[in-house]
N, CA, C and O atoms as CSV, one atom per row, in Angstrom:
chain,resi,resn,atom,element,x,y,z
A,1,MET,N,N,-0.127,-9.706,19.215
A,1,MET,CA,C,0.376,-10.549,18.154
A,1,MET,C,C,-0.018,-9.956,16.797
A,1,MET,O,O,-1.141,-9.488,16.612
A,2,ARG,N,N,0.896,-9.986,15.889
A,2,ARG,CA,C,0.683,-9.412,14.573
A,2,ARG,C,C,-0.141,-10.347,13.697
A,2,ARG,O,O,0.077,-11.558,13.679
A,3,GLN,N,N,-1.091,-9.764,12.973
A,3,GLN,CA,C,-1.894,-10.546,12.060
A,3,GLN,C,C,-1.182,-10.676,10.731
A,3,GLN,O,O,-0.545,-9.735,10.259
A,4,ARG,N,N,-1.293,-11.829,10.141
A,4,ARG,CA,C,-0.722,-12.005,8.799
A,4,ARG,C,C,-1.659,-11.376,7.783
A,4,ARG,O,O,-2.880,-11.409,7.937
A,5,HIS,N,N,-1.077,-10.809,6.755
A,5,HIS,CA,C,-1.898,-10.179,5.734
A,5,HIS,C,C,-1.975,-11.069,4.505
A,5,HIS,O,O,-1.133,-11.938,4.278
A,6,GLU,N,N,-3.005,-10.822,3.728
A,6,GLU,CA,C,-3.224,-11.579,2.509
A,6,GLU,C,C,-2.124,-11.270,1.494
A,6,GLU,O,O,-1.745,-10.112,1.320
A,7,LYS,N,N,-1.624,-12.283,0.839
A,7,LYS,CA,C,-0.594,-12.105,-0.176
A,7,LYS,C,C,-1.237,-11.566,-1.450
A,7,LYS,O,O,-2.095,-12.221,-2.042
A,8,ILE,N,N,-0.827,-10.381,-1.868
A,8,ILE,CA,C,-1.344,-9.732,-3.077
A,8,ILE,C,C,-0.268,-9.839,-4.145
A,8,ILE,O,O,0.886,-9.478,-3.914
A,9,THR,N,N,-0.649,-10.333,-5.313
A,9,THR,CA,C,0.327,-10.449,-6.395
A,9,THR,C,C,0.045,-9.495,-7.549
A,9,THR,O,O,0.952,-9.144,-8.304
A,10,ASP,N,N,-1.219,-9.074,-7.687
A,10,ASP,CA,C,-1.581,-8.211,-8.806
A,10,ASP,C,C,-2.594,-7.175,-8.336
A,10,ASP,O,O,-3.656,-7.534,-7.828
A,11,LEU,N,N,-2.280,-5.917,-8.497
A,11,LEU,CA,C,-3.176,-4.845,-8.059
A,11,LEU,C,C,-4.451,-4.777,-8.897
A,11,LEU,O,O,-5.479,-4.305,-8.412
A,12,ASP,N,N,-4.401,-5.233,-10.131
A,12,ASP,CA,C,-5.553,-5.133,-11.012
A,12,ASP,C,C,-6.618,-6.193,-10.735
A,12,ASP,O,O,-7.790,-5.980,-11.044
A,13,THR,N,N,-6.232,-7.322,-10.160
A,13,THR,CA,C,-7.193,-8.402,-9.943
A,13,THR,C,C,-7.587,-8.597,-8.486
A,13,THR,O,O,-8.438,-9.437,-8.192
A,14,THR,N,N,-6.998,-7.852,-7.580
A,14,THR,CA,C,-7.308,-8.028,-6.165
A,14,THR,C,C,-8.703,-7.507,-5.839
A,14,THR,O,O,-9.207,-6.595,-6.495
A,15,THR,N,N,-9.314,-8.094,-4.825
A,15,THR,CA,C,-10.657,-7.678,-4.421
A,15,THR,C,C,-10.647,-6.866,-3.136
A,15,THR,O,O,-11.704,-6.419,-2.689
A,16,VAL,N,N,-9.488,-6.664,-2.532
A,16,VAL,CA,C,-9.418,-5.893,-1.288
A,16,VAL,C,C,-9.584,-4.409,-1.600
A,16,VAL,O,O,-9.306,-3.961,-2.712
A,17,LYS,N,N,-10.044,-3.652,-0.598
A,17,LYS,CA,C,-10.263,-2.219,-0.790
A,17,LYS,C,C,-9.092,-1.383,-0.304
A,17,LYS,O,O,-8.875,-0.272,-0.788
A,18,PHE,N,N,-8.333,-1.914,0.653
A,18,PHE,CA,C,-7.193,-1.211,1.225
A,18,PHE,C,C,-6.018,-2.168,1.336
A,18,PHE,O,O,-6.190,-3.367,1.557
A,19,LEU,N,N,-4.815,-1.613,1.177
A,19,LEU,CA,C,-3.588,-2.389,1.347
A,19,LEU,C,C,-2.779,-1.792,2.485
A,19,LEU,O,O,-2.812,-0.583,2.710
A,20,SER,N,N,-2.065,-2.627,3.189
A,20,SER,CA,C,-1.097,-2.110,4.145
A,20,SER,C,C,0.118,-1.647,3.349
A,20,SER,O,O,0.294,-2.025,2.191
A,21,LEU,N,N,0.936,-0.841,3.968
A,21,LEU,CA,C,2.153,-0.400,3.273
A,21,LEU,C,C,3.067,-1.586,3.009
A,21,LEU,O,O,3.786,-1.603,2.009
A,22,GLN,N,N,3.048,-2.575,3.892
A,22,GLN,CA,C,3.862,-3.780,3.694
A,22,GLN,C,C,3.388,-4.552,2.460
A,22,GLN,O,O,4.207,-5.002,1.658
A,23,GLN,N,N,2.075,-4.707,2.307
A,23,GLN,CA,C,1.541,-5.405,1.138
A,23,GLN,C,C,1.917,-4.680,-0.142
A,23,GLN,O,O,2.337,-5.312,-1.111
A,24,LEU,N,N,1.771,-3.363,-0.158
A,24,LEU,CA,C,2.117,-2.593,-1.353
A,24,LEU,C,C,3.609,-2.673,-1.642
A,24,LEU,O,O,4.014,-2.759,-2.801
A,25,ALA,N,N,4.418,-2.645,-0.611
A,25,ALA,CA,C,5.871,-2.758,-0.789
A,25,ALA,C,C,6.232,-4.096,-1.428
A,25,ALA,O,O,7.115,-4.157,-2.283
A,26,GLU,N,N,5.554,-5.165,-1.019
A,26,GLU,CA,C,5.829,-6.488,-1.586
A,26,GLU,C,C,5.419,-6.550,-3.055
A,26,GLU,O,O,6.131,-7.132,-3.873
A,27,VAL,N,N,4.278,-5.955,-3.392
A,27,VAL,CA,C,3.813,-5.965,-4.786
A,27,VAL,C,C,4.768,-5.171,-5.677
A,27,VAL,O,O,5.102,-5.601,-6.782
A,28,LEU,N,N,5.205,-4.007,-5.185
A,28,LEU,CA,C,6.062,-3.130,-5.986
A,28,LEU,C,C,7.541,-3.467,-5.877
A,28,LEU,O,O,8.371,-2.915,-6.599
A,29,ASN,N,N,7.864,-4.385,-4.960
A,29,ASN,CA,C,9.255,-4.795,-4.730
A,29,ASN,C,C,10.131,-3.601,-4.327
A,29,ASN,O,O,11.220,-3.393,-4.862
A,30,VAL,N,N,9.616,-2.833,-3.371
A,30,VAL,CA,C,10.368,-1.714,-2.807
A,30,VAL,C,C,10.358,-1.854,-1.288
A,30,VAL,O,O,9.608,-2.662,-0.739
A,31,ALA,N,N,11.178,-1.077,-0.623
A,31,ALA,CA,C,11.212,-1.095,0.833
A,31,ALA,C,C,9.980,-0.390,1.391
A,31,ALA,O,O,9.504,0.592,0.822
A,32,ARG,N,N,9.475,-0.894,2.497
A,32,ARG,CA,C,8.324,-0.268,3.153
A,32,ARG,C,C,8.645,1.168,3.531
A,32,ARG,O,O,7.776,2.036,3.441
A,33,ARG,N,N,9.856,1.433,3.947
A,33,ARG,CA,C,10.272,2.780,4.339
A,33,ARG,C,C,10.157,3.758,3.162
A,33,ARG,O,O,9.855,4.934,3.363
A,34,THR,N,N,10.392,3.285,1.960
A,34,THR,CA,C,10.244,4.117,0.768
A,34,THR,C,C,8.811,4.618,0.650
A,34,THR,O,O,8.579,5.779,0.311
A,35,LEU,N,N,7.858,3.747,0.929
A,35,LEU,CA,C,6.452,4.134,0.849
A,35,LEU,C,C,6.089,5.113,1.954
A,35,LEU,O,O,5.310,6.039,1.726
A,36,TYR,N,N,6.643,4.923,3.155
A,36,TYR,CA,C,6.422,5.885,4.232
A,36,TYR,C,C,6.955,7.254,3.821
A,36,TYR,O,O,6.309,8.272,4.072
A,37,TYR,N,N,8.124,7.283,3.195
A,37,TYR,CA,C,8.723,8.536,2.735
A,37,TYR,C,C,7.802,9.232,1.734
A,37,TYR,O,O,7.542,10.429,1.857
A,38,HIS,N,N,7.310,8.486,0.746
A,38,HIS,CA,C,6.431,9.069,-0.267
A,38,HIS,C,C,5.106,9.523,0.337
A,38,HIS,O,O,4.527,10.514,-0.107
A,39,ALA,N,N,4.626,8.803,1.344
A,39,ALA,CA,C,3.394,9.211,2.029
A,39,ALA,C,C,3.618,10.517,2.780
A,39,ALA,O,O,2.758,11.398,2.763
A,40,GLU,N,N,4.758,10.647,3.433
A,40,GLU,CA,C,5.078,11.875,4.158
A,40,GLU,C,C,5.199,13.065,3.218
A,40,GLU,O,O,4.813,14.177,3.581
A,41,LYS,N,N,5.723,12.854,2.026
A,41,LYS,CA,C,5.899,13.920,1.042
A,41,LYS,C,C,4.624,14.220,0.254
A,41,LYS,O,O,4.560,15.222,-0.459
A,42,GLY,N,N,3.608,13.357,0.377
A,42,GLY,CA,C,2.347,13.584,-0.310
A,42,GLY,C,C,2.229,12.913,-1.665
A,42,GLY,O,O,1.212,13.067,-2.340
A,43,ALA,N,N,3.240,12.177,-2.074
A,43,ALA,CA,C,3.190,11.498,-3.365
A,43,ALA,C,C,2.324,10.243,-3.321
A,43,ALA,O,O,1.852,9.769,-4.354
A,44,LEU,N,N,2.117,9.708,-2.117
A,44,LEU,CA,C,1.273,8.530,-1.906
A,44,LEU,C,C,0.260,8.893,-0.831
A,44,LEU,O,O,0.626,9.207,0.302
A,45,LYS,N,N,-1.001,8.846,-1.192
A,45,LYS,CA,C,-2.046,9.215,-0.231
A,45,LYS,C,C,-2.450,7.991,0.583
A,45,LYS,O,O,-2.798,6.948,0.031
A,46,VAL,N,N,-2.397,8.136,1.902
A,46,VAL,CA,C,-2.756,7.049,2.809
A,46,VAL,C,C,-3.843,7.532,3.759
A,46,VAL,O,O,-4.011,8.732,3.976
A,47,VAL,N,N,-4.570,6.585,4.315
A,47,VAL,CA,C,-5.567,6.874,5.339
A,47,VAL,C,C,-5.216,6.054,6.563
A,47,VAL,O,O,-4.607,4.989,6.463
A,48,LYS,N,N,-5.607,6.563,7.715
A,48,LYS,CA,C,-5.382,5.823,8.949
A,48,LYS,C,C,-6.651,5.076,9.307
A,48,LYS,O,O,-7.717,5.675,9.443
A,49,ARG,N,N,-6.535,3.777,9.457
A,49,ARG,CA,C,-7.661,2.932,9.859
A,49,ARG,C,C,-7.206,2.088,11.032
A,49,ARG,O,O,-6.289,1.276,10.911
A,50,GLY,N,N,-7.846,2.286,12.152
A,50,GLY,CA,C,-7.472,1.527,13.333
A,50,GLY,C,C,-6.069,1.830,13.803
A,50,GLY,O,O,-5.399,0.958,14.357
A,51,GLY,N,N,-5.612,3.052,13.593
A,51,GLY,CA,C,-4.271,3.439,14.008
A,51,GLY,C,C,-3.167,2.967,13.073
A,51,GLY,O,O,-1.984,3.137,13.369
A,52,VAL,N,N,-3.548,2.376,11.946
A,52,VAL,CA,C,-2.577,1.848,10.982
A,52,VAL,C,C,-2.793,2.542,9.654
A,52,VAL,O,O,-3.932,2.772,9.246
A,53,ARG,N,N,-1.719,2.874,8.986
A,53,ARG,CA,C,-1.839,3.506,7.666
A,53,ARG,C,C,-2.202,2.459,6.631
A,53,ARG,O,O,-1.606,1.383,6.571
A,54,ARG,N,N,-3.195,2.797,5.814
A,54,ARG,CA,C,-3.645,1.932,4.730
A,54,ARG,C,C,-3.700,2.750,3.449
A,54,ARG,O,O,-3.916,3.962,3.472
A,55,VAL,N,N,-3.503,2.063,2.336
A,55,VAL,CA,C,-3.542,2.704,1.022
A,55,VAL,C,C,-4.789,2.203,0.293
A,55,VAL,O,O,-4.932,0.997,0.089
A,56,PRO,N,N,-5.686,3.095,-0.100
A,56,PRO,CA,C,-6.839,2.661,-0.902
A,56,PRO,C,C,-6.336,2.024,-2.202
A,56,PRO,O,O,-5.344,2.473,-2.775
A,57,ILE,N,N,-7.016,0.991,-2.653
A,57,ILE,CA,C,-6.541,0.244,-3.818
A,57,ILE,C,C,-6.444,1.134,-5.059
A,57,ILE,O,O,-5.536,0.952,-5.870
A,58,ALA,N,N,-7.351,2.083,-5.222
A,58,ALA,CA,C,-7.278,2.996,-6.380
A,58,ALA,C,C,-6.007,3.835,-6.318
A,58,ALA,O,O,-5.368,4.074,-7.342
A,59,GLU,N,N,-5.640,4.282,-5.123
A,59,GLU,CA,C,-4.413,5.065,-4.948
A,59,GLU,C,C,-3.185,4.191,-5.198
A,59,GLU,O,O,-2.199,4.651,-5.774
A,60,ALA,N,N,-3.245,2.936,-4.768
A,60,ALA,CA,C,-2.128,2.011,-4.998
A,60,ALA,C,C,-1.916,1.790,-6.495
A,60,ALA,O,O,-0.781,1.747,-6.971
A,61,ARG,N,N,-3.002,1.653,-7.218
A,61,ARG,CA,C,-2.907,1.472,-8.684
A,61,ARG,C,C,-2.322,2.721,-9.333
A,61,ARG,O,O,-1.465,2.622,-10.210
A,62,ARG,N,N,-2.786,3.900,-8.901
A,62,ARG,CA,C,-2.271,5.168,-9.451
A,62,ARG,C,C,-0.790,5.308,-9.178
A,62,ARG,O,O,-0.018,5.662,-10.069
A,63,TYR,N,N,-0.390,5.030,-7.942
A,63,TYR,CA,C,1.001,5.157,-7.545
A,63,TYR,C,C,1.883,4.170,-8.318
A,63,TYR,O,O,2.979,4.525,-8.750
A,64,ALA,N,N,1.408,2.936,-8.491
A,64,ALA,CA,C,2.178,1.927,-9.208
A,64,ALA,C,C,2.353,2.296,-10.670
A,64,ALA,O,O,3.413,2.053,-11.248
A,65,SER,N,N,1.330,2.877,-11.273
A,65,SER,CA,C,1.431,3.238,-12.694
A,65,SER,C,C,2.356,4.452,-12.886
A,65,SER,O,O,2.960,4.610,-13.946
A,66,ALA,N,N,2.463,5.296,-11.870
A,66,ALA,CA,C,3.316,6.476,-11.964
A,66,ALA,C,C,4.782,6.137,-11.696
A,66,ALA,O,O,5.679,6.877,-12.099
A,67,ALA,N,N,5.015,5.032,-11.023
A,67,ALA,CA,C,6.391,4.659,-10.643
A,67,ALA,C,C,7.165,4.064,-11.782
A,67,ALA,O,O,8.330,3.704,-11.615
C-alpha cells in the first residue's frame, strides 16, 4: 500500500530534508515525468533512499530557482 506524503506548499518554509519527485512536481506544478527526465539528464540531482528517488531540499530549492 502506498503511503501518503506530506503536502508541501513552499520550499523555503518546509522542514523536511528530502522530497519525493511527486511532492516536488506538485510544488512546481509540473509533471512528475518532467522531473524524471531532468534527473536522467543531470539537471536535477536525486538520491536513492529505500529504492525510491528523493530530492534533497537544497537541490529542490536550487532547481526551482533555476526554472
